[in-house]
C-alpha positions as CSV (number, residue, x, y, z in Angstrom):
1,X,3.0,-10.5,-13.3
2,X,5.2,-8.6,-11.6
3,X,4.2,-5.2,-10.6
4,X,5.7,-2.5,-8.7
5,X,3.6,1.2,-7.3
6,X,5.9,3.5,-6.3
7,X,3.7,6.3,-3.9
8,X,4.7,9.3,-3.2
9,X,2.0,11.1,-2.0
10,X,0.8,12.3,1.3
11,X,-2.8,12.5,0.2
12,X,-4.6,9.7,2.5
13,X,-7.4,8.9,-0.4
14,X,-4.5,8.0,-3.0
15,X,-2.1,6.1,-0.3
16,X,-5.4,3.7,0.6
17,X,-6.4,3.1,-3.3
18,X,-2.8,2.3,-3.8
19,X,-2.5,-0.6,-1.0
20,X,-6.6,-1.7,-1.8
21,X,-5.2,-2.4,-5.7
22,X,-2.0,-3.7,-4.9
23,X,-4.2,-6.2,-2.2
24,X,-6.4,-6.9,-5.0
25,X,-3.5,-7.8,-7.6
26,X,-2.2,-10.3,-4.7
27,X,-5.8,-11.8,-4.6
28,X,-4.8,-13.0,-8.5
29,X,-1.3,-14.5,-7.8
30,X,0.6,-11.4,-9.1
31,X,3.8,-10.4,-7.6
32,X,3.6,-6.9,-5.8
33,X,5.6,-4.5,-4.6
34,X,5.0,-1.2,-3.0
35,X,7.9,1.4,-2.6
36,X,7.3,4.1,-0.1
37,X,8.8,7.3,-1.4
38,X,9.1,11.1,0.4
39,X,5.9,11.8,2.6
40,X,4.0,8.3,1.9
41,X,6.8,6.7,4.3
42,X,4.8,8.1,7.1
43,X,1.3,6.8,5.8
44,X,0.5,5.3,9.7
45,X,-0.2,9.2,10.6
46,X,-2.4,9.5,7.5
47,X,-4.5,6.6,8.9
48,X,-8.1,7.3,9.9
49,X,-11.3,5.6,10.4
50,X,-12.1,6.7,6.7
51,X,-8.8,5.6,5.4
52,X,-7.5,2.4,7.6
53,X,-4.2,2.3,5.7
54,X,-2.6,0.6,8.7
55,X,-5.1,-2.4,8.3
56,X,-4.5,-2.1,4.7
57,X,-0.8,-2.3,5.1
58,X,-0.6,-5.0,7.3
59,X,-3.0,-7.5,5.0
60,X,-0.7,-6.6,2.1
61,X,2.2,-7.6,4.0
62,X,1.0,-10.8,5.5
63,X,-0.4,-11.8,1.8
64,X,3.0,-11.8,0.9
65,X,3.3,-8.2,-1.0
66,X,7.0,-6.6,-0.4
67,X,6.7,-3.2,1.4
68,X,9.8,-1.3,0.8
69,X,10.4,2.6,2.1
């Protein structure tokens, strides 16, 4: 199945949950694309110990997910 996520939020928890769901879908062999729009483009600045966005984004791209901004 081909799935696309469009993230437009600057809320760390929202971005974190989108990346988590996308990673789970990649594990199920789905074709997943994340499109970052607006303030979510700066997801690296939103990362914290509670929401390790950089780590999730790295896992996503290394698992052959497409990350677009």
